[in-house]
C-alpha atoms as one frame of an Amber mdcrd trajectory, in Angstrom:
protein
-226.831 121.132  17.318-227.057 117.332  17.408-225.384 115.424  14.599-225.190
 111.797  13.564-221.989 109.873  14.148-220.637 110.581  10.680-222.165 113.997
  10.065-219.763 116.362   8.383-218.965 119.978   9.329-219.683 121.149   5.777
-222.620 120.024   3.627-221.991 116.565   2.177-223.857 115.608  -1.005-223.998
 111.831  -1.558-222.651 110.759  -4.971-225.264 109.985  -7.626-223.225 109.546
 -10.831-220.000 107.766 -11.732-218.163 111.086 -11.808-219.386 111.767  -8.274
-218.427 108.251  -7.147-214.854 108.437  -8.443-213.402 110.672  -5.669-215.017
 108.483  -2.984-213.635 105.296  -4.517-210.198 106.829  -5.114-210.011 108.044
  -1.515-210.847 104.701   0.116-208.584 102.816  -2.305-205.627 105.095  -1.584
-202.689 103.642   0.325-203.075 103.600   4.130-206.590 105.042   4.012-208.938
 102.687   5.853-212.598 103.304   6.732-211.883 105.263   9.918-209.317 107.517
   8.239-211.706 107.974   5.302-214.412 109.321   7.609-211.901 111.536   9.431
-210.692 113.047   6.161-214.253 113.686   4.986-215.008 115.303   8.334-211.968
 117.565   8.069-212.337 118.539   4.403-216.071 118.277   3.732-215.997 116.109
   0.602-214.126 113.188  -0.918-212.753 115.393  -3.690-211.359 117.922  -1.207
-209.928 115.172   1.002-208.314 113.521  -2.012-206.715 116.825  -3.044-205.379
 117.327   0.492-204.081 113.761   0.895-200.581 114.285  -0.617-199.984 117.258
   1.692-201.246 115.240   4.679-198.779 112.518   3.701-195.927 115.033   3.258
-196.639 116.461   6.695-196.363 112.912   8.004-192.969 112.485   6.341-194.119
 110.497   3.285-192.750 112.493   0.349-193.671 110.193  -2.545-197.318 109.593
  -1.652-199.659 109.209  -4.634-203.422 108.705  -4.097-205.265 105.994  -6.017
-205.153 106.982  -9.720-208.448 107.797 -11.416-207.930 105.070 -14.021-207.806
 102.423 -11.276-211.092 103.627  -9.795-212.727 103.699 -13.237-211.472 100.178
 -13.892-212.999  98.993 -10.609-216.359 100.573 -11.442-216.294  98.943 -14.879
-215.391  95.534 -13.418-218.080  95.781 -10.742-220.800  96.749 -13.175-219.735
  93.936 -15.509-220.773  91.467 -12.784-224.178  93.155 -12.483-223.310  94.621
  -9.088-224.168  98.127  -7.917-221.858 100.443  -5.980-223.372 101.768  -2.748
-221.752 104.848  -1.206-221.881 105.679   2.503-224.559 108.341   2.870-225.984
 107.663  -0.580-229.113 105.923  -1.893-229.498 102.276  -0.911-226.743 102.253
   1.719-228.062 100.381   4.812-228.896 102.805   7.633-227.874 100.510  10.490
-224.441  99.846   8.984-223.872 103.573   8.410-223.907 104.089  12.167-220.913
 101.925  13.123-217.582 103.608  13.833-215.752 102.065  10.868-218.610 101.833
   8.378-217.441 100.763   4.892-217.274 103.866   2.670-218.316 101.734  -0.319
-220.135  98.431  -0.823-220.552  96.351  -3.946-224.066  94.844  -3.918-225.414
  92.093  -6.166-229.035  90.981  -5.904-232.196  92.325  -4.273-231.316  95.698
  -2.730-234.691  96.031  -1.019-233.533  93.401   1.511-231.364  96.125   3.052
-234.520  97.891   4.233-235.734  94.850   6.192-235.038  93.989   9.856-231.932
  91.775   9.904-230.496  89.123  12.226-227.079  87.511  11.748-226.641  83.746
  12.117-223.022  82.621  12.303-221.148  79.536  13.452-218.696  76.753  12.829
-217.539  75.679   9.385-217.181  72.089  10.601-220.688  72.154  12.056-222.362
  69.119  13.565-225.564  67.635  12.173-227.492  69.114  15.100-225.886  72.499
  14.526-226.876  72.523  10.856-230.443  71.543  11.722-230.602  74.302  14.323
-229.333  76.910  11.847-231.989  75.891   9.312-234.718  75.910  11.954-233.728
  79.375  13.164-233.560  80.755   9.617-236.971  79.394   8.734-238.535  80.767
  11.917-236.951  84.199  11.541-237.889  84.346   7.870-241.505  83.530   8.687
-241.447  86.486  11.121-240.276  88.852   8.379-236.609  88.898   9.389-233.821
  88.864   6.789-231.015  86.449   7.723-227.420  87.718   7.362-224.331  85.512
   7.314-220.927  85.100   5.697-221.387  82.524   2.884-218.919  80.153   4.567
-219.404  76.407   4.685-221.256  74.900   7.649-223.611  77.085   9.680-223.449
  80.049   7.283-224.453  77.997   4.242-227.242  76.208   6.133-228.660  79.535
   7.348-228.573  81.059   3.848-230.165  78.041   2.172-233.070  77.895   4.609
-233.684  81.648   4.274-233.610  81.830   0.459-237.431  81.847   0.174-237.830
  84.651   2.732-234.707  86.792   2.315-231.018  86.420   3.086-227.851  88.519
   2.716-224.281  87.212   2.401-221.293  89.393   3.246-218.215  88.242   1.337
-214.583  88.647   2.369-213.310  88.894  -1.213-214.532  90.487  -4.418-218.175
  90.277  -5.440-217.102  87.984  -8.303-214.937  85.720  -6.128-216.880  82.919
  -4.418-215.228  81.301  -1.413-215.463  78.446  -0.757-216.066  77.131  -4.278
-218.513  74.528  -2.933-220.959  77.393  -2.302-220.962  78.539  -5.930-224.521
  77.329  -6.623-225.749  78.964  -3.399-224.019  82.234  -4.311-225.642  82.212
  -7.748-229.069  81.703  -6.161-228.431  84.562  -3.752-227.525  86.895  -6.621
-231.031  86.276  -7.983-233.315  86.036  -4.940-231.080  87.217  -2.096-228.240
  89.739  -1.843-224.445  89.574  -1.746-222.325  92.403  -0.359-218.622  93.193
  -0.079-216.417  96.207   0.548-213.558  94.670  -1.454-212.850  95.520  -5.111
-213.899  92.974  -7.759-211.293  90.292  -8.271-210.020  90.410  -4.670-209.023
  86.954  -3.445-209.993  86.567   0.242-207.104  86.430   2.683-207.091  85.776
   6.430-207.025  89.497   7.277-210.188  90.137   5.249-212.461  87.961   7.392
-212.423  89.989  10.656-213.222  93.114   8.607-216.046  91.191   6.885-217.422
  90.139  10.283-217.971  93.703  11.507-220.218  94.282   8.459-222.283  91.176
   9.281-222.931  92.420  12.815-223.239  96.059  11.736-226.103  95.262   9.376
-227.990  93.342  12.029-230.070  94.102  15.091-228.489  91.074  16.754-226.100
  88.164  16.213-226.921  84.526  16.974-223.941  82.170  17.323-225.102  78.617
  16.616-221.851  76.676  17.050-218.392  78.082  17.716-215.147  76.983  19.317
-213.533  79.127  21.997-211.212  80.646  19.382-213.199  81.248  16.225-214.230
  83.934  13.773-217.793  83.694  15.044-216.687  85.029  18.416-215.019  87.957
  16.618-218.426  88.717  15.107-219.994  88.503  18.581-217.404  90.941  19.977
-218.070  93.312  17.089-221.783  93.087  17.862-221.139  94.051  21.488-218.987
  97.009  20.408-221.731  98.120  18.025-224.495  97.898  20.631-226.191  94.878
  19.070-227.839  91.978  20.884-225.617  88.896  21.279-227.304  85.479  21.462
-226.016  81.912  21.449-227.283  78.354  21.157-225.993  76.204  24.039-224.216
  72.913  23.392-222.768  69.920  25.179-219.803  70.876  27.412-217.681  68.093
  25.914-218.231  69.259  22.310-215.467  71.692  21.328-217.788  73.290  18.778
-220.008  74.440  21.646-217.261  75.950  23.781-217.580  79.457  22.370-221.377
  79.496  22.601-221.372  78.261  26.189-218.784  80.892  27.114-220.914  83.636
  25.538-223.950  82.513  27.552-221.845  82.394  30.720-220.767  85.973  30.035
-224.307  87.262  29.540-225.416  86.407  26.003-229.071  85.467  25.561-229.646
  81.711  25.479-231.443  80.672  22.272-233.600  77.536  21.933-235.499  78.668
  18.839-236.509  81.675  16.782-239.026  82.639  19.474-236.166  83.378  21.864
-234.478  85.562  19.261-237.658  87.531  18.587-238.325  87.928  22.293-234.800
  89.247  22.880-235.346  91.852  20.186-238.869  92.735  21.337-240.400  90.650
  18.530-239.365  92.101  15.194-237.565  95.172  16.470-236.031  97.279  13.740
-232.218  97.575  13.476-230.829 100.176  15.878-230.640 103.763  14.687-227.170
 105.283  14.175-225.799 106.431  17.516-225.623 110.181  18.096-222.205 111.768
  18.373-221.122 112.864  21.856-221.417 116.504  22.774-218.458 118.582  21.564
-215.669 118.718  24.155-214.790 122.045  25.765-212.275 124.233  23.936-208.714
 123.249  24.723-205.351 124.805  24.116-203.914 124.679  20.597-201.091 122.248
  19.883-198.753 122.165  16.895-199.379 119.148  14.669-195.818 117.802  14.850
-195.606 118.219  18.609-198.981 116.563  19.053-197.997 113.579  16.913-194.953
 113.018  19.114-197.053 113.329  22.263-199.571 110.807  20.937-196.801 108.303
  20.192-195.398 108.790  23.696-198.769 107.730  25.113-199.041 104.598  22.969
-197.510 101.165  23.189-198.208  97.796  21.540-201.366  97.324  23.656-204.437
  99.046  22.150-205.565 102.233  23.918-208.852 104.128  23.508-208.571 107.323
  21.420-210.836 109.165  23.858-208.523 108.321  26.725-205.492 109.720  24.876
-207.411 112.936  24.082-208.280 113.336  27.765-204.727 112.567  28.875-203.252
 115.132  26.481-206.046 117.691  27.029-206.097 118.737  23.353-208.899 119.651
  20.911-210.485 116.642  19.212-210.042 118.223  15.767-206.294 118.704  16.258
-205.984 115.173  17.625-207.857 113.811  14.593-205.530 115.581  12.145-202.401
 114.406  13.949-203.735 110.842  14.140-204.496 110.801  10.425-200.952 111.934
   9.680-199.520 109.213  11.929-201.640 106.570  10.200-200.602 107.712   6.723
-197.000 107.533   7.946-197.578 103.983   9.223-196.654 104.844  12.826-199.956
 103.774  14.448-202.414 100.922  14.012-206.174 101.079  14.443-208.254  98.414
  16.168-211.942  97.736  16.690-213.846  99.942  19.105-211.864 103.156  18.590
-208.573 101.677  19.875-205.092 102.615  18.628-201.574 101.310  19.239-198.000
 101.558  18.010-196.985  98.803  15.568-194.823  96.029  16.945
């Protein structure tokens, strides 16, 4: 029987009340449980409550004797703080959660949303680019946003200064979504406070972080995969060769989204990343018409990808032995999980359990695109 990417082996009922939401929030806020591990635990145990109950034993099996999941009072405090801002908690698989985002490998288990939730049902395109944007770059971002908005497209970006802010401002009348790196109540940069307040009324702000979270450098790459995951495609307006916008473009490629870029002068460092993307196969964009043409003129966001067919039955392996074998296959360079499964010739379910234990123990690191490595 075919299943979606994050279908569960036992019936999964999306949370509808605060009491239902608590186990989900406690699980994702527990130490060393990221989005990928969250989905693995749900897949193995059938519900957040069951996964939460099993988590201490999973940690003990991984050699962590003093593991304590996120306390209920902390989750209740987060829900109270989020609702105090006027935001709503969206749960993966539950009402209001964006369908396109649900299909990425490391979909956020929870999102705090403030503003017009109906924008999540619209076709979406991401516009991203340099913070120190040129005058031409800002004009191009505004022109693209206006053209896409007129075509019924909702513009997604990251509420940063420069290209992001210009794209949001131009799309306010037609629909725009900002994905924040910090808490829903923490606006960064402060110069975008007025824009953020407008978006809470006529647009939409989203974040996977708890209220009160101050954005740090490590939060922005995680934020970027949500921007691309929401969208049918990503347009890079201006970007240097090493920039966060190119991280978003790589995420888009991994997620099967269209990658587009606005060309720039070869001697302008802010155009280096865009020109490199076009050289490597990204669609060249001169205006919103090019974006719409690349997406077959108002194409809907891609459907969640189906899961691969179940692998053939393989020999059983003890959890401890398998964990050691996995570590033997890994080094500091990221390796695809599927490749390790094939190399070890073990059942995917056993591999998943062993990998979860190794992650709880802190002996592996996860990377974009289903890659894993040993920590340096």
